[in-house]
N, C-alpha and C positions, 0 to 999 in steps of 0.2 A: 610750515616743518616738521616733517616726522623725528619725533624724538629717536636718540641711537638705542634706547630699550627696545622701543617698537622696529627699529630701521629690519633686524633679520627675520622675525614674522611675517612682515609686511613680502620681504623679498622672497621668502616662501611661498608666500598664498601668491603673489604673480605668478610665480613660476610654476605653479600647481593647475594655474587655472589655464595654460598652456592645453591646448589641446592634444589627448594621449592617443599616443603611435598605435596603429593595429587598426584591424576595420570596429565599423560599429554594429552591433546585433541584430540580425533582422530574421525574423521567424521564415524558416524555407516556402517558396510558394508550393502548392498543390492545385491541381485540374480536380475539381470534385463536383459529382452531379446536383444539381438545381434541388433533387424532392429524393426522397427512398419510393423504392416502386409502391410498396404497400400502402394504397388509399393514398397516394399522391400527396403526401405531406411536403408541404412548403419550406425552403428556408425562410426564415424571419430576422432582422435586422435589429441588434439592439446594442447600446454601448455597453463597455466595461462595468459602468458603475450598474447597469441595469439588468446584469447576469442574474439569473436564478442561483437564489442559497440553498445550501445544503437541508435537508428538512429530517425530520423523523418517518421514513417513509414506512419505515415496518406497521406505524399506527395503523395504516388505509387498511389493513387486513382485520382489524377489531380482534386481535386475538390475544387477550391478556398473557399467554403463557409464552407465546412468540414475542411479545414485546419485553418481558421481563428476560427471557432468555438472550435476545441482541443489546439491549443495554447492560448488561452483566457481561458480554464479550468486549461490548467497548470500552469498560470500565476495567476488566481484569486479565483479558487474553493478552499471553506473555509475548508473543509475537509483535502485537500491537505495544506493548510496554518498551521491549526491545527497540522496535522503530522511534520510538519517544524518545528514547536517550540517543539515538544517531541524531535525532532534531537538535537536540541541546549542545550535543557536539559541534554540529555545524554552525551552530548559531555562534558559540564560543569563538570557534575560528574565526569566524565573520569579525564578531568584536578584536578580537587578536589582530586579523590584518589591519581594520579600520585604525589601530592603537598607533600603528607603524606611520600616521600624517604627523603625529609629534615628536617632537625631539627626543633624545634618551640623555636623562641627567642623571649620573651615579655621584653618590660620595662614601670616602673610601677614607682607612688610617693605616697607618704603619708605623713599625718602630724595626729599628734596624740599628745593633754594631757591627762594626766591621773592624778587620785589623790589615794595616797595609805596611808593607815595607819599602823602602826605598834606597838605591844604590847609589854611594858617589862614585866620584872618578877614581880615587884612588882602591876601590874594590870593596870599603868599608859599605855600612850601612847603617839606617835606624829604623824602629818599627813605630807605627803609631795606630792609636786605636780612637776610633772614630765612631760618636752615637749619632743617627739620623730618625726624627720623628715627623711624619708629613699625614697632611690633612687636605687629600685632592677634592677639588668638586668640577667633574667634568661635563661638557657639553656638547653633542653630535646630534647634524641633523641632516640627512641626504636631501637634497633639492629633488624632488619628483617634474625634474625637466621633460619628460618625454612620457609622462602619466602612466610609468609602470607600476608604480606605486596604486594608481586610481584605477586600473586594470585588476591589480590583486584584489582589490576591496571588490571590485565589480565581479570577479570569479568568486569570491567566498561568500556574497550575498547571495549570488545566484545557486550556487552549489547547498547554500542553507534552505531556499526557497525550494527546491529539487527536493530535500529531503523530507520539509513538509509536505509537500503534497504527494510524496512516498506514502507518507504516514496515514495520508488522507484516502489514499489507493487502498491500503490495507485496511486499513478500516472499513471500508467499503465492502472490500473482498470478503472480510470475516464476518460481518452483516450476513451480506447477502448467501454464505457458504453457511451461517447458522440456519438462517431462513429456510434455505433448501431442504436441510438435510431435516428440519422439522416438518415440513412438510412431508418428506419420505416417511419420516416416524408415525405422520398421520394416516398416511396410505396403510402402513404395515398394522394400526390400530384399525384401520375399517377392514382390513382383512380378515385379522384375527378375530373380530367382531363377526363376520358374516360366517367365517368357517365355523364359530362356537355355537353358530345358529343352525349351520348345517349338520353339524355334528350331533347336535338336539334332535332335529328332524329325521335324520338317519336313523337315530336310536330309536327313534318310536315307530318308524316304519318298521328296523328288525323286530321289536316287539310285537307288532301287528302280524308279521311274515312268521316269527315262529308261534304264536298261538294258531297259524293257519295251517302252518305245518302238524302241528300237534293233531290238530281237529282231521289231518288227512286232505288238506284243501288242495296244498301245493306241495309242490316237490322238494326235497331237500337242496337243489341247484339255486332256486330263487333266492333260500334264505342263507345258502354260502355266499351270493354276489353280494346281498345286504350287508352283511359281515364284512367283505372285504370295503365296501364303500365306506363304513364306520369308521376302517382302521386308517382307511387311506385320507378320510378327510382329519382323522387327529393326528396323522403324519405330518401333513401338511401345516396344521395349526402350531404344531410344537414346533418345526422347523422356523416358523415367522417368530418366534418366542428369541432365538439367537438373534436373528435379523435385527428386533427390536433391542436387544442389550447393546447391541453394536453400535447401534444409533445413538442411544442414551449416552453412551461412553464419548462418541464424537462429541456431541453437544458438550460435554461434561468440562473435554478438553479446550474446546472451542471457547470455554466461557470462563478458562482459567481454574478450573476446578479440578480435583482427582477425580479420575473414573469408578475408584472404589467406591461403592454404595451411592452412586448417583440417581438420579430417580428424576422421571416429566411424569405428569399428569397422564393418563389416558385419558384420549378422545377420536372420537371415530367419524366425527363430523369433515368433511371437504368441501368447505364453502366455495363460492365462484369466487375467481379473482376480482380485484378489483380493477377500477380503470384507471389506467394509469394515462397523466397526459404525454400525449406525443408529437404536440408540435414542436419539432426539433428545432430550435434557431441556428441560425448559420453560426454560432460562437461555441457548437458541439466541441468546437476543438479547444475551446478554454470553459467549458463547463465538465469536463472530464478531468479527475486528479491525474490521472495516469498522463495524459497528453498536457496538462500543465507541467507536470515533472520533467515529462521529457522536452519540451521547450525551453525548460529552465537548464538545462544540462547541455543545452545549443550554447546558451548566453554562458555560461561558464566554460564551454571549451572556447567559445569567440573570442572571451575577454584572456585567457590565457596566451591565446595567439598576440596581442599584445604585450603580455608580458615578456615574452621571449622576443618579439621586435626591439622593446625598448633595452635589453640586454646588449644590442649591438651597439648604443651610444655610449657617452662617455657620463660618467656619474661624477655628480659635484657633490662633495660633502664640508659641509662646513662645522668646524671644530673649535672648540674654546675649553680652558680648563684654567683652573684659580686653586688655590691653597693657602696652606701653610707648610713651611719647609723650615726645621730648626734644628740646629744637634744637640738642645738641651731643653727641658720639657718646657722649663720657666722662661724661653727665648720666644715660644711656640705661638704666644698668641701676642708678639709684639708687631711693629708694623715692618721692621726689615723682614720678618719671616714671610710677608705676603709672595706668594709667586703666581705668575700668570701669563697666559700664551692665547694666541687668537689667531686664525686664518684658514683658507679654503684649503682642500685639497682635490685634485682631478685626478680620475682613472679612466683608460681606456683600454678594452683587451685588446692585445694582438695576436699572440699565438692561438686563442682560443677562439677565431672566427669560425673555424670548419666546425667547433663542436657547437657553438652556438645555432649555425644554418641548421645542424641535424636538429637542435632543439625543438626550433622553429616548424621545421619541416614534420615534427613528431606532432606538435601542436594542429599542425594543418589538418594532418590527417584523422587526430584526434575530434577535431570540428566537422570535415566530412563523417565521422562515424556518427558523431551523436544527431547528425541532421538526418544520417540515412534510417536510425532506429527510430526518430521522433515522424516519418513519412510513414514508417513501418507499423507505429502506434495508431495513426491516424486512419490507416488502411484498416487495420484489426478492429479499430473502433468501429467504423463503417459498416464490417462484417457482420459483428456482434449485433449492431441496432437492426440491420436488415434481418438479418436470422432470427432475432426474438420478435420483430414484426410481422413477417410472414409466419411463423411458426405459433405464432400465435392465434392466427387466423386459421392457419391449417389444425389445428390441434382442437379447436373450438366446433370446427365442422366435422372433425373425427369424433368427439365426444358426443357431437348430436347423434352422428351415425350408429353409436356403441349405445344409446340412451335407446334410441328405437329398435335395435337387437336384444337389448335386455327385457324391453314390453312383449317383444315376440315370445322370447325365450321361457318367461315366466308363464305366458298364455299357453306354452306348448306343454309346461310341466304340469301345469292344472289339467287340461284336458287327457294328458297321456294319465295323470294319477286316476281322475273320474271312470275313464275306459278299462284301467286295470282294476279298480275296485269292481267294475261291472263285469269283469270277466272278458273282456273285448280285446285285449292285447297281454302282452308278457310282460311280467317285472323287467325285463332287458330292455324295455322301451320307457320303463319309467326311469331305469337307471339312467340311460343315456339322455334325455329330456332333463334330469336334475343336473346332470353333470356339463350338460351347454347351459344353464340357467346360471349354476356355479362361476362356469368361466366366463359369462358374460357380466355376471356381478363384480369380477376381480378386474376385468377387462374396464369395467366402467371406474372403477377406483381409481384404475393407473391413469387413466384420461384426465380426470378430474386432478389426481395428484400433478400429472405432467401440466397441466394447464396454468396452476399455482406455479411450480418450478420455473415455468417461462415468464410469467408475469414480474419475479423477480430477478429474472434472467435480463428481460428489457431494463427494469429498474438499473441496474448494474451498468447494463449497456450505455443507459444516459447519464449516465454519473451519479445516480442519487439524487438530483436534481433538475427542478423542471420551474414553470411559472404557475 
């Protein structure tokens, strides 16, 4: 036999164990291709326990400066800090919702002095003064007969999970933005170094032409052209100085620092991108944090349908109270001062049925919205992976073609310079060849930087996780 002291909790547990009203959460089905077009990458099946885990993908590039910048951004970026605070808010709200599983117990104290007047039949009357001291203890528990409270907890927990995945998404976004900004900065440094060498070479050519003009070997036209080329190269180099400042300042903000006085060491190397594993599993839908966040938002919206549905049904509240009630403080702790009450109450909405119906319709529409957002997120993720896979191959071919063009441009420049020194061509031919070589050099730098940027985009498209 269950003791009376445990009867109410046992009944509450039994009622709570009933199936909650409203639909159970299901991930929307989607018809997806069996593989990506580039390379015929096939889907692979994995259980949720064996899914890839996040890893410091930026270390694949083996660049200490990049590693330092990304890790500083993850630790100090203010957008990430704000998202982290939102996760803590959501977790606290989830705990608050879970606390409603337990009864509310309150204790109070009050002291009251009142004056009452009583009138007799003859019109006379008397007044009395009365003191009242109370120490009440109240107990209230609403039985979760229809699972409305369970659905509230389910919604709050799903919202907290969505906030956590949104934080992961933001961390991935910030890290990839840092990486892409960094490679853009490296491309600027490479171009600045190239233009510095170009200015030096053009100044040497200008000195040579000046001596030839003074000796009467050439006209002033060739000298004027050489001076123009020197000024153009210097102007281009100065313009890149502004680009570098803007990129360094952007990295400062991403890493949570003030842009004033920020520095990043100069490096002119543009390495080949690392090999990014692209054996994408079928659980890509669980691999990307933005997709996981969208799925959790569906779960939260689905649970709210159950909450709105439970509002149509009667609510049963078990209330109890006890305490001490006396007219004098000295009598407050004697047995006659003890008072108590116990009993359930049932309420059923009557006139608010239409309002409840509208509220439930709103939750159904919110669930449809969350489902559509989820599908759109999945479609966008497939597009991003496909773009990155195909783009990396195309840009690799483009870079190879540009490398070939650079080799030819360098040979042309050497031949033009040799023929000019032999008096076989004019200086204009040398200028054209040198401009072509410089343009080929900068295009090659741009292709190398673009390959690095696309490799970062592929990592982001894969969710920063793989096997």
